[in-house]
C-alpha positions as CSV (number, residue, x, y, z in Angstrom):
1,M,-70.1,29.3,105.4
2,F,-67.8,32.0,106.4
3,Y,-69.8,35.2,106.1
4,T,-73.0,36.5,107.5
5,D,-74.2,38.0,104.2
6,I,-73.8,34.7,102.4
7,A,-75.1,32.5,105.3
8,L,-78.3,34.5,105.3
9,L,-79.1,33.1,101.8
10,G,-78.8,29.5,103.0
11,R,-77.3,26.6,101.1
12,N,-80.6,25.8,99.5
13,G,-81.0,29.4,98.3
14,L,-77.5,29.4,96.8
15,A,-78.2,26.2,95.0
16,E,-81.5,27.5,93.6
17,S,-80.0,30.8,92.6
18,S,-77.0,29.0,90.9
19,N,-79.3,26.5,89.1
20,R,-81.5,29.3,87.9
21,D,-78.5,31.2,86.4
22,M,-77.3,28.0,84.8
23,A,-80.6,27.7,83.0
24,T,-80.9,31.3,81.8
25,Q,-77.5,33.0,81.5
26,A,-75.5,33.2,78.3
27,F,-71.9,32.1,78.3
28,P,-69.3,33.0,79.3
29,K,-70.0,34.0,83.0
30,V,-68.2,34.6,86.2
31,Y,-68.6,32.2,89.1
32,F,-67.7,33.1,92.7
33,D,-66.6,30.8,95.5
34,V,-69.1,31.6,98.3
35,E,-66.7,30.2,100.9
36,G,-64.0,32.6,99.7
37,G,-61.3,30.0,99.4
38,Q,-60.7,30.2,95.7
39,P,-60.5,33.1,93.2
40,P,-63.5,33.7,90.8
41,R,-63.6,31.6,87.7
42,I,-64.7,32.5,84.2
43,V,-66.8,29.6,82.8
44,R,-67.1,29.4,79.1
45,T,-69.2,26.2,78.4
46,P,-72.0,24.2,79.9
47,E,-69.5,21.3,80.3
48,E,-67.3,23.5,82.5
49,E,-70.3,24.7,84.5
50,S,-71.6,21.2,85.1
51,R,-68.4,20.4,87.0
52,L,-68.9,23.1,89.6
53,D,-70.5,22.4,92.9
54,P,-73.7,24.5,92.9
55,L,-73.6,24.7,96.7
56,R,-70.2,26.4,96.6
57,W,-70.1,28.3,93.3
58,L,-72.5,31.2,92.6
59,A,-72.9,32.6,89.1
60,S,-72.9,36.3,88.5
61,P,-76.4,37.5,87.6
62,T,-75.1,39.4,84.5
63,Q,-73.4,38.2,81.4
64,V,-69.6,38.5,81.2
65,A,-68.9,39.1,77.6
66,P,-67.7,41.6,76.5
67,T,-67.6,43.4,79.8
68,L,-67.4,42.2,83.4
69,P,-70.5,42.3,85.7
70,D,-71.0,45.1,88.3
71,W,-72.1,42.6,91.0
72,P,-71.3,40.4,92.7
73,Q,-67.6,41.2,93.1
74,L,-64.8,39.5,95.0
75,F,-63.2,41.7,97.6
76,Y,-59.8,41.0,99.2
77,N,-58.1,41.9,102.5
78,V,-54.4,41.1,103.0
79,N,-55.2,39.6,106.4
80,L,-58.3,37.6,105.6
81,P,-59.7,35.2,102.9
82,P,-61.5,36.7,99.9
83,R,-65.1,37.8,100.4
84,T,-68.0,37.9,97.9
85,V,-69.9,41.2,98.0
86,F,-73.2,41.4,96.2
87,N,-74.0,45.1,96.1
88,S,-72.7,48.6,96.7
89,Q,-74.2,48.8,100.1
90,Q,-72.3,45.7,101.3
91,A,-69.1,47.2,99.8
92,E,-69.5,50.3,101.9
93,E,-70.3,48.3,105.1
94,I,-67.2,46.1,105.0
95,G,-64.9,49.1,105.2
96,S,-61.9,50.6,103.5
97,D,-59.6,47.7,104.4
98,W,-61.3,45.6,101.6
99,R,-60.5,46.2,98.0
100,P,-62.3,44.8,94.9
101,M,-60.4,42.2,92.9
102,D,-59.8,43.1,89.3
103,L,-61.3,40.2,87.4
104,R,-59.7,41.2,84.1
105,A,-56.7,39.3,85.4
106,F,-58.7,36.1,84.9
107,Q,-59.7,36.9,81.3
108,P,-57.7,36.3,78.1
109,A,-56.3,39.5,76.5
110,V,-58.8,39.4,73.7
111,P,-62.3,37.9,73.4
112,G,-62.7,34.5,71.8
113,V,-64.3,34.6,68.3
114,S,-65.7,32.2,65.7
115,L,-65.4,32.7,61.9
116,T,-68.1,31.7,59.4
117,P,-67.1,30.3,57.1
118,E,-63.4,29.5,57.9
119,S,-62.2,29.6,54.3
120,A,-63.1,30.7,50.8
121,T,-62.0,30.3,47.2
122,A,-61.5,33.2,44.8
123,T,-61.5,32.8,41.0
124,A,-58.4,33.8,39.0
125,A,-60.3,36.9,37.9
126,G,-60.3,38.1,41.5
127,G,-63.2,39.8,43.3
128,D,-64.8,40.6,46.6
129,G,-65.4,38.3,49.5
130,S,-66.5,38.3,53.2
131,F,-66.8,36.3,56.3
132,D,-68.6,36.8,59.6
133,V,-67.1,37.2,63.1
134,T,-69.0,36.2,66.2
135,I,-67.8,37.0,69.7
136,T,-67.8,33.8,71.8
137,G,-66.0,34.7,75.0
138,A,-64.8,37.4,77.3
139,G,-61.5,39.3,76.9
140,A,-59.8,42.2,78.6
141,S,-59.7,44.3,75.4
142,G,-63.4,43.7,74.6
143,T,-62.6,43.9,70.9
144,W,-61.6,42.0,67.8
145,T,-59.2,43.1,65.1
146,V,-58.3,41.8,61.6
147,D,-54.8,41.3,60.2
148,K,-53.5,39.4,57.2
149,D,-50.3,37.9,55.9
150,A,-48.0,40.8,55.2
151,S,-46.7,39.1,52.0
152,A,-50.1,38.8,50.5
153,D,-50.2,42.0,48.5
154,W,-52.9,40.6,46.2
155,L,-55.3,40.4,49.1
156,T,-56.8,43.6,50.5
157,L,-58.8,44.2,53.7
158,I,-61.6,46.5,53.0
159,S,-63.3,46.6,56.4
160,P,-63.3,46.8,59.3
161,L,-60.1,48.8,59.7
162,T,-60.5,49.5,63.4
163,P,-61.1,47.3,66.5
164,Q,-64.7,46.0,66.8
165,S,-66.7,45.4,70.0
166,V,-69.7,43.6,68.5
167,D,-70.3,40.8,66.0
168,G,-69.6,41.9,62.4
169,T,-68.5,41.1,58.9
170,V,-65.0,41.3,57.4
171,N,-64.9,42.4,53.8
172,Y,-61.9,41.9,51.4
173,T,-61.0,41.8,47.8
174,A,-58.6,39.6,45.8
175,A,-56.7,40.9,42.8
176,A,-56.6,39.0,39.5
177,N,-54.1,36.1,39.4
178,S,-52.1,35.4,36.3
179,G,-49.8,32.8,38.0
180,P,-50.1,29.6,39.9
181,Q,-52.7,28.9,42.6
182,R,-52.0,30.9,45.8
183,S,-53.4,31.3,49.3
184,A,-53.2,33.7,52.2
185,N,-54.7,34.2,55.6
186,F,-56.7,36.7,57.6
187,Y,-56.3,36.6,61.4
188,V,-59.0,37.6,63.9
189,N,-58.1,37.2,67.6
190,G,-56.2,34.0,67.0
191,K,-58.6,32.5,64.5
192,T,-57.6,32.0,60.8
193,F,-59.6,32.6,57.7
194,T,-57.9,31.2,54.5
195,V,-58.4,32.5,51.0
196,T,-57.3,30.2,48.1
197,Q,-57.2,31.7,44.6
198,D,-57.4,29.7,41.4
199,A,-54.4,29.7,39.1
200,G,-54.5,32.1,36.1
201,A,-54.9,30.9,32.5
């Protein structure tokens, strides 16, 4: 152990704290290297979490997505290894030579999402449709947006038309089809929803 504030917890205390977080905290979450030798990690699944040494890696007490936790934070000093700081009082005590590390650098640009369902069929007569978007991971933007194939003028996005920061529903409408079967895609933060429309009579 490198630092007094961490050493006071003891290795058993760190293990117990980390294991408690593993049992109760939603994913994704930030883990900090209590020995200060490695940058923080964003852990997105229980499988990733199980590979971390609980005596070395400490989970943040707050959920990551869609925003980063207030504490703990990793502070850096150009002349020393990184240091984990657990509250504002400790941040004041270590002095102005230490600066908080911006964890957004360790996040993807946009949050991960899942789409339910991932595809749909529209009749030749056209009509309305929808699918649900669930945020599954952290991202620097904290939001998801919807785009569609530019060439699919028969498919219209109804809502949402602005970036969204919580789970939601995408609503669209398909125009009537008098020609052959056709398909087009909506795109949400890298995930694809496909609409296939039946051929016209």
